[in-house]
Structure formats: C-alpha cells, structure tokens
C-alpha positions in Angstrom: 28.0 -17.9 94.8 31.0 -19.6 92.4 33.1 -16.6 90.8 32.6 -16.3 87.1 35.1 -16.6 84.4 37.0 -13.7 82.1 33.7 -14.5 79.5 31.6 -14.4 81.5 33.3 -11.1 82.9 32.5 -9.7 79.5 29.0 -11.2 79.2 27.9 -9.2 82.7 29.5 -6.0 81.0 28.3 -5.9 77.7 24.8 -6.2 79.3 26.2 -3.0 82.2 27.0 -1.3 78.5 22.8 -2.0 78.1 24.1 -2.9 74.1 22.3 -5.9 72.5 24.2 -9.0 72.0 25.2 -12.3 71.2 26.4 -15.1 73.8 27.8 -18.2 71.5 27.9 -20.7 74.6 29.8 -24.7 73.6 28.5 -27.4 74.8 27.8 -27.2 78.9 29.4 -23.8 79.3 27.1 -22.0 81.6 25.0 -20.4 79.8 22.2 -20.7 81.6 24.4 -19.4 84.7 25.6 -16.8 83.1 22.6 -15.4 82.3 21.5 -15.7 85.9 24.4 -13.1 86.5 24.0 -10.3 84.4 19.3 -10.8 85.7 21.4 -10.8 89.1 24.1 -7.9 88.0 21.1 -5.9 87.2 18.5 -6.6 89.9 16.0 -3.0 88.5 15.3 -4.2 85.1 12.7 -6.0 84.8 14.1 -8.8 82.1 11.7 -11.5 80.4 14.1 -14.5 79.8 12.4 -17.4 77.1 13.1 -20.9 77.3 13.6 -23.2 74.6 10.9 -25.4 76.4 8.6 -26.0 79.4 10.8 -27.7 82.3 13.5 -25.2 81.9 11.0 -21.9 82.0 9.9 -24.0 85.0 13.1 -24.6 86.8 13.9 -20.3 85.8 11.4 -19.5 87.6 12.5 -21.1 90.5 16.2 -20.3 90.0 16.6 -16.8 89.1 15.9 -13.5 91.0 12.4 -11.7 91.2 13.0 -9.0 88.6 12.9 -12.0 86.2 9.8 -13.3 83.9 10.6 -17.2 82.6 8.4 -18.2 80.4 8.3 -20.4 77.1 7.9 -18.0 73.9 3.9 -20.4 73.3 3.2 -18.5 77.4 4.4 -15.5 75.7 1.3 -16.0 73.7 -0.5 -18.1 75.5 -4.4 -16.9 76.3 -7.2 -19.2 78.3 -9.7 -18.3 76.0 -7.5 -20.7 73.4 -8.8 -23.5 75.7 -11.4 -25.1 74.0 -10.3 -25.5 70.8 -6.7 -26.7 72.7 -8.2 -28.8 74.8 -10.5 -30.6 72.3 -9.7 -34.3 71.8 -7.0 -35.5 69.6 -8.5 -35.1 65.5 -6.9 -37.4 63.1 -6.6 -36.0 59.5 -9.2 -38.0 58.4 -11.6 -36.4 60.9 -10.6 -33.3 60.0 -10.8 -33.6 56.6 -14.3 -34.4 57.0 -15.4 -31.7 59.1 -13.7 -29.0 57.1 -15.5 -30.6 53.7 -11.9 -30.8 52.2 -14.3 -32.4 49.4 -16.3 -29.4 48.6 -13.2 -27.2 49.2 -11.5 -28.7 46.2 -14.6 -28.6 43.9 -14.2 -32.8 44.7 -17.5 -35.2 43.7 -16.3 -37.8 43.8 -14.1 -39.5 46.9 -10.7 -39.3 45.3 -9.2 -36.5 43.3 -8.3 -36.7 39.8 -4.6 -37.2 39.7 -2.9 -37.7 35.9 -1.6 -41.7 36.2 1.6 -40.2 34.8 2.8 -38.4 37.0 3.8 -41.7 39.6 1.3 -40.7 41.9 -1.1 -43.3 43.4 -4.7 -42.0 43.3 -5.0 -43.6 47.4 -1.9 -41.5 47.7 -4.6 -38.1 47.3 -7.9 -39.2 48.9 -8.8 -36.7 51.5 -7.6 -38.1 54.6 -3.4 -37.1 53.1 -4.9 -34.3 51.4 -5.7 -32.8 55.0 -2.3 -34.0 56.3 -0.3 -32.7 54.4 -3.0 -29.4 54.6 -2.0 -29.6 58.7 1.7 -29.9 57.6 1.5 -26.9 55.3 0.0 -25.0 58.0 3.2 -25.8 61.0 5.5 -24.8 58.7 4.6 -21.4 58.0 3.9 -21.1 61.9 6.9 -21.7 62.6 8.2 -18.7 59.9 8.1 -14.6 60.3 5.2 -15.1 56.9 2.6 -13.3 56.8 1.0 -15.6 53.9 0.8 -19.5 53.4 2.4 -20.2 50.3 4.4 -22.7 48.0 7.6 -23.0 50.2 5.6 -23.5 53.5 4.6 -27.1 51.7 6.9 -30.3 53.0 8.9 -32.3 50.7 7.7 -36.1 51.6 9.7 -38.2 50.1 8.7 -40.6 46.9 6.9 -36.6 45.7 9.8 -34.2 44.7 9.8 -34.5 41.5 8.3 -31.7 40.0 5.1 -33.3 38.1 4.1 -35.0 41.6 5.2 -31.9 43.5 3.0 -29.7 41.2 -0.3 -32.0 41.6 0.5 -31.7 45.4 0.4 -27.8 45.8 -2.6 -27.8 43.5 -4.4 -29.4 46.1 -2.5 -28.4 49.4 -2.7 -24.6 49.3 -6.5 -24.2 49.0 -6.8 -26.6 51.8 -4.4 -25.3 53.7 -5.6 -22.1 53.4 -8.5 -22.6 54.4 -7.4 -24.6 57.4 -5.7 -21.6 59.1 -8.6 -19.3 58.7 -10.3 -21.9 60.3 -8.2 -21.8 63.0 -8.4 -17.9 63.4 -12.0 -18.2 64.1 -13.8 -18.4 67.5 -15.9 -21.2 66.4 -13.8 -22.6 64.0 -14.2 -26.7 63.6 -10.4 -27.9 63.4 -8.2 -28.5 66.5 -6.1 -25.7 68.1 -2.2 -26.8 68.5 -0.2 -24.8 70.5 2.0 -23.2 67.5 -1.2 -22.1 66.2 -1.5 -19.1 68.5 1.5 -18.4 69.1 1.4 -17.5 64.9 -1.6 -15.9 65.9 0.1 -13.5 68.8 2.9 -13.0 66.3 0.9 -11.4 64.0 -0.7 -8.9 66.5 2.8 -7.6 66.5 3.2 -7.6 70.3 5.2 -5.4 72.5 6.5 -7.6 75.5 6.6 -4.9 79.3 10.6 -6.0 80.2 13.3 -3.9 79.8 15.8 -7.0 78.6 14.8 -9.9 77.1 17.2 -13.0 77.4 16.6 -15.6 74.6 18.5 -19.0 75.4 19.0 -21.9 73.1 18.5 -19.7 70.3 20.5 -21.4 67.9 16.8 -23.8 67.5 14.6 -20.0 67.5 11.9 -20.9 64.8 11.9 -17.7 62.8 8.0 -16.5 64.0 9.5 -16.1 67.6 13.4 -14.2 66.3 10.6 -11.5 64.3 8.6 -10.9 67.6 11.7 -10.2 70.2 14.1 -9.2 67.3 10.7 -6.4 66.9 11.0 -5.4 70.4 13.8 -2.1 70.5 12.8 -0.3 72.9 14.5 -3.3 75.1 17.8 -5.0 75.5 17.9 -8.0 73.6 20.6 -11.0 74.4 20.6 -14.4 72.8 22.4 -17.0 74.0 23.2 -20.0 72.3 25.6 -22.5 70.2 25.2 -22.3 66.3 27.1 -25.3 66.3 24.1 -27.3 67.8 21.2 -26.3 65.1 19.4 -29.7 64.8 16.2 -28.6 64.1 16.1 -27.0 60.9 14.0 -29.8 59.7 11.4 -29.1 61.4 11.3 -25.4 61.3 14.0 -24.1 63.7 16.8 -21.6 62.1 19.8 -20.0 64.0 18.3 -17.0 65.3 21.9 -16.0 67.0 23.2 -15.0 62.8 20.4 -13.3 62.7 20.8 -11.4 65.8 24.1 -10.2 64.7 22.2 -9.4 61.6 19.9 -8.1 62.1 21.3 -5.8 65.7 25.0 -5.6 64.3 25.6 -6.5 67.7 28.7 -7.9 69.5 29.2 -11.7 70.1 31.1 -13.4 73.2 31.8 -16.7 73.6 31.9 -18.8 76.8 34.6 -21.9 76.3 35.0 -23.3 79.2 33.3 -26.7 79.9 32.1 -28.0 83.3 30.5 -31.1 81.8 33.7 -33.3 81.0 37.1 -32.7 80.8 39.9 -32.6 78.0 39.9 -35.7 76.7 36.2 -35.4 75.5 36.6 -31.5 74.8 38.9 -32.6 71.5 36.5 -35.0 70.5 34.3 -32.5 70.6 37.0 -30.0 69.0 37.8 -32.5 66.7 34.1 -31.6 65.1 33.9 -28.1 65.0 37.2 -28.0 63.3 35.6 -29.9 60.7 32.1 -28.1 59.9 34.4 -24.9 60.1 32.7 -23.4 63.4 34.7 -21.0 65.0 34.4 -21.9 69.0 36.8 -24.0 70.5 36.6 -25.7 73.9 38.0 -25.8 77.3 37.6 -29.0 78.8 37.5 -28.7 82.6 40.7 -29.5 84.4 38.3 -30.6 87.8 36.8 -33.4 85.2 38.3 -37.1 84.8 37.0 -38.2 81.4 38.6 -40.8 78.5 37.6 -42.0 75.3 37.6 -45.0 74.4 35.1 -48.3 75.0 32.4 -48.2 76.7 31.1 -52.4 77.2 28.3 -50.9 79.5 27.3 -47.7 78.8 25.2 -45.7 80.9 23.7 -44.3 76.9 23.3 -45.2 73.5 22.7 -42.0 70.9 21.4 -43.2 67.5 21.4 -41.0 64.4 17.7 -42.2 63.3 14.6 -44.2 65.5 15.3 -47.0 64.0 18.7 -47.8 64.8 17.9 -46.9 68.4 14.7 -49.6 67.9 17.0 -51.9 66.5 19.1 -51.5 69.6 16.7 -51.1 72.5 14.7 -54.5 70.4 18.9 -56.4 70.9 18.6 -54.9 75.0 15.1 -56.4 75.6 16.3 -60.0 74.0 19.3 -59.6 76.5 17.5 -59.0 79.3 18.0 -55.9 79.9 15.3 -53.0 81.4 16.2 -50.5 78.6 14.0 -47.2 78.5 13.3 -45.3 75.3 14.0 -41.9 75.7 10.9 -39.5 74.7 8.6 -43.5 74.4 8.6 -45.4 72.1 5.5 -43.2 70.7 7.4 -42.6 67.7 8.5 -45.9 66.8 5.2 -47.2 66.5 3.8 -45.0 64.8 5.9 -45.7 61.8 5.3 -49.3 62.8 1.5 -49.0 61.7 2.0 -46.8 58.8 4.4 -49.6 57.5 1.3 -52.8 58.6 -0.8 -50.5 57.1 1.3 -50.0 53.3 2.4 -53.9 54.0 -1.5 -54.0 53.8 -2.2 -52.0 50.1 -4.0 -49.4 52.1 -2.6 -45.6 52.0 -1.3 -44.0 55.2 -0.9 -40.5 56.4 2.9 -40.9 58.6 5.2 -38.0 57.2 8.2 -40.5 56.6 5.7 -42.8 54.6 3.0 -41.5 53.1 4.6 -40.5 49.8 4.7 -44.2 49.0 1.5 -46.0 47.3 3.2 -49.6 48.9 5.7 -51.2 51.5 7.6 -52.4 48.1 8.3 -48.4 46.7 9.4 -47.8 50.3 11.7 -50.8 49.4 12.7 -49.9 46.5 12.9 -46.0 47.5 15.2 -47.1 50.1 17.1 -48.7 48.7 18.2 -46.7 45.9 18.4 -43.2 48.0 18.2 -42.4 51.4 19.9 -44.2 54.6 17.0 -43.9 57.7 15.1 -45.3 55.8 16.4 -48.8 55.0 17.3 -49.0 58.0 13.5 -49.4 59.0 13.0 -51.7 56.4 15.8 -53.7 57.3 13.8 -53.7 61.1 10.0 -53.8 60.1 11.6 -56.8 57.3 13.4 -58.4 59.8 11.6 -58.7 63.1 8.1 -57.9 62.0 5.6 -55.0 62.5 4.1 -56.9 66.1 7.6 -57.9 67.7 8.0 -54.2 66.8 4.8 -53.1 68.8 5.3 -55.6 71.4 9.1 -53.8 72.1 8.2 -50.5 72.2 5.5 -51.2 74.6 8.2 -52.8 77.1 10.3 -50.3 77.6 11.0 -49.4 80.8 11.3 -46.1 82.7 14.0 -43.9 82.9 14.3 -44.1 86.0 14.2 -47.6 86.6 16.8 -48.6 83.1 19.5 -50.3 83.6 20.0 -49.1 80.1 19.4 -45.5 77.6 18.6 -44.9 74.3 17.9 -41.4 72.4 18.0 -40.6 69.0 21.0 -37.5 69.3 18.3 -35.1 68.4 16.3 -36.3 72.0 19.7 -36.5 73.9 19.9 -32.5 73.8 19.7 -31.0 76.3 20.9 -34.3 79.1 24.1 -35.4 80.2 25.4 -39.6 81.0 28.4 -41.0 82.6 29.3 -43.0 79.7 28.3 -43.0 76.7 28.6 -45.1 73.0 27.6 -43.4 70.1 25.8 -46.5 67.9 27.2 -47.5 64.3 24.3 -45.9 62.3 26.3 -42.9 62.5 27.0 -43.2 58.4 30.4 -41.8 57.0 29.3 -39.7 53.8 29.9 -41.0 50.5 32.4 -39.3 48.0 32.4 -37.3 45.3 32.4 -38.9 41.9 33.0 -35.7 40.7 35.2 -34.5 43.1 36.6 -37.5 45.3 35.9 -35.4 48.2 34.0 -37.2 51.1 31.4 -34.4 52.0 29.6 -34.6 55.1 26.3 -31.8 55.3 27.3 -29.6 58.2 23.9 -30.3 59.8 25.5 -34.3 60.2 28.3 -32.5 61.5 26.4 -30.3 64.2 24.4 -33.7 65.1 27.8 -35.8 65.5 29.2 -32.4 67.8 25.7 -33.3 69.8 26.0 -36.2 70.7 29.8 -36.4 72.0 29.2 -33.4 74.1 26.7 -36.3 76.1 29.3 -37.6 77.9 30.8 -36.4 81.2 33.3 -39.1 82.2 33.9 -41.6 79.4 33.0 -42.1 75.6 32.9 -44.5 73.2 32.8 -42.7 69.6 34.4 -45.7 67.5 31.7 -45.5 65.1 32.1 -41.8 64.6 35.8 -42.3 63.3 35.6 -41.8 59.3 35.4 -37.9 60.6 39.1 -37.9 59.9 38.3 -39.1 56.0 35.6 -35.9 55.6 37.4 -33.3 52.9 34.5 -31.0 52.4 31.7 -29.3 54.0 27.9 -28.8 52.1 25.1 -26.8 54.0 
C-alpha cells in the first residue's frame, strides 16, 4: 500500500474524529484512493460509497473493503417492481403523446393547438408531439431537483423560444401535460415508459433512511439536488463528500456542486487534495492557469516522477472538442485521411442532430432539444449567425457536407480499442486520460464587452477548459486555449 500524503493523512484523521467533511480533490489527486484509505482505517463501521456511474461503482465493489456498500444513487433507489416499465420498448414523443392523450389534457379539438401568430411560434412547432417532448424534458428537470412539485422553473429554455411571449405560450401548454405525465409515472399501470431518474425521484420523495454509519459521496461536484438532499438528510450518519468544484461542468443538465451545499448545510471543514499523480509540473501549471482564471482556491502540484510537457502534438492520442459539431468535424477529417477514428460515446448524438436538421430542411418539425424551437432550417441559420457559436458550427458542418455524409461518417466509427485517434467532447472526456492530448479550436475565445471593455469568460466555460487540459498525462497541446491570457473578468 502506498503511504498516504500529508493531505490524505489529514482526511483520514478528520474521518476518525467522526465529523462531516468535504474534500476538494484536484484532477488526478487520488480522491478514490483516499476514500479507500478512510474505509480501511475504520473496518468496524458500515459505509455506503455513492459513485457517479455504474462503472465506478462496479470497480469500487471489487476494490473497497467489505464494510463498504458501493452503489450509484440510482442503485440505492432501485426496486425490481420498476423493471416492467423500465424494460418497455423505446417510446418516442409521438407515441407518448398518443398514450397520454395530450389533446384531451389540453382540451384540443384540432390536430394542433391555437397559437397566436404574432408570438413568433409556427403552429407546427407546437404539435402534440413537441408539447410531449417539452413535458418529458420538464419532468426530467423536476426529477433532478429537490422540489416536491412541478413548476414553470422546470420547463427548459429552448433556443428560439426564450422571449417572454413565446415562453408564456409554451408554459401554458407544457405544464399541464408535464404534471399529468408525472402523475402517470407514479401509478403502477401507467402508460409512459419509466426512466431511472423517475424512480430515483419517487424514492427521494419517500424520505429514505440509509442503513449505514458513514456516507462517502464521490464526484460530489456533479451531484443532482435530488440526491444531495437525500444524503444531507442522513443525519444519523457521518457524511464525507469528495470532488472538485472546478470540474463542475454539468449544470446545464441539472447537476449542482454538492461540495458547496455540504459545506453550507453542515458547517463542516473543507480539506484539500492537491498532489496530482496523473501528470508532471508542466501540465499542472496549465491546470493552475485555468484555476487562477476562474478564481478557484485550489492549486495543483505536479508529480515529479511524471515526465510531462506542453507544446505542439502532431499525432495526438486524443483530440478534445467543445461541441458535438466540432467533434464531428474532426471525425470527418480523420476518416477522410484514412485514420481509424473513435468518438467517445459513439455517434448517436451526432446522428440525432443530423436527422433533426434533415427534418427541418424538409419542412417538418423536430423534437430534438437543440432544434425543436425552430420552424425551419433557415431559422436555425439566422439564429446561429447572430447568437450561438455551437449552432454556427453545426450549420456550417451540415451545409458544407450534407446530412448523408455526416450519417455515413457516424456509422464508420471504430471502437476505441482499435482506433488510431480518439475524438471526444470535453464533457465526455471527464474521468478519462490519454498520453497525448490536443485541444480543438472550437473552444472559442469570449468576446469583449463593448460597455466595459472587459473580455468576460463564463465560469462554467473556464471549468470545462480546466477539465480538458487535465486529461493529458505526458504531452498537452493547448494552443487553441492561448486566449485565456486575454480574459479580464469572470461571470457566473
């Protein structure tokens, strides 16, 4: 067993004092190893290790001592009685709308609701299928929260439907359907297919009590409010939350930084793990540049036994992109050059976007979350040109290559084991590492505020860049992020 660092010894001692605590652990700083040390230091106490995903939980079951029950949050909530509804065939929004009878819920007599034409909403953008899609997204947001009722704040904001008038019309249609959907999901003989988030929410609303003496929450910076609330309510147990607030990159899908929530709710000490074992000083300095930029208190120390460097990489093991569109552009270039290329997460997301674009080009509506607010492909073009950088990349990709070429490229992907090159979005790269990494140029520099003259970076974008630069073990090409030195202000 490797001797613990001074920081790890302090964490073990704090656990031994029996008090709640938070561990801020930087990239590659041995947070899982520290939790194992804590568990082995106190074999008489029952511990529940809550993992971010099933793969981490499975690994923990093998590597943690026998006094630890390892599970995901969903695993804690699961009951076999949910299997019949979980195992139902995939249910499209159209099928779900028919099963729930959206028209009856809204008392709609025609095939589409009457939408005032002066709101900027095309009638076809508010069909029963799209209302159902919005309602299901609303239920998903509700399930990620600690709230007990569905309200308008759970209805997502879609591109093209953010102005007050279209938003009000959307709320009037979606909220009744979302509430009806949630009521259906709570009945044994309901018509909608259940997801894992649905039963997790039902379990959370039942005020569960865990049979444990210690709760160990891993990757706490990406924990949804629904699970955080359950764990904070375990007042009979000692609670230890571990993660890296600077890697909180999933706010857009409902995750919250439970580390901050634990400190505030429990008034507990906040310790740090700053010695990275993944990379040496050169890459650690790149990480610290981003940590300074986003005003994070943590600074990383590179591992002297790791030889790492920063500079151009002609043939990287992985290329990390900001957007799905950027990733697909790299995939198509690599495939055209004859390289075996893998895309982390597969081509499903890219194909869904291509199919959605294809529908809009043909004059049909789409229920894809990124494009459902637009009545036509021309409307997407117009919006992308004026407001949205990621959509601009998508529009260029589809207009330049066509949807058929994008779908063909997605089908031509290799497995990661057989690939010459791995392409990933920065979001999907989290928790992974490669010997050599290049950051793609779709990490675009923030614009200067014309009123203040400041170049303002959104904090979440800074956190995403920090995640990206800390995936490399040996050599990092971060030239695409050189603009970080021009940032003069941070916004939340």
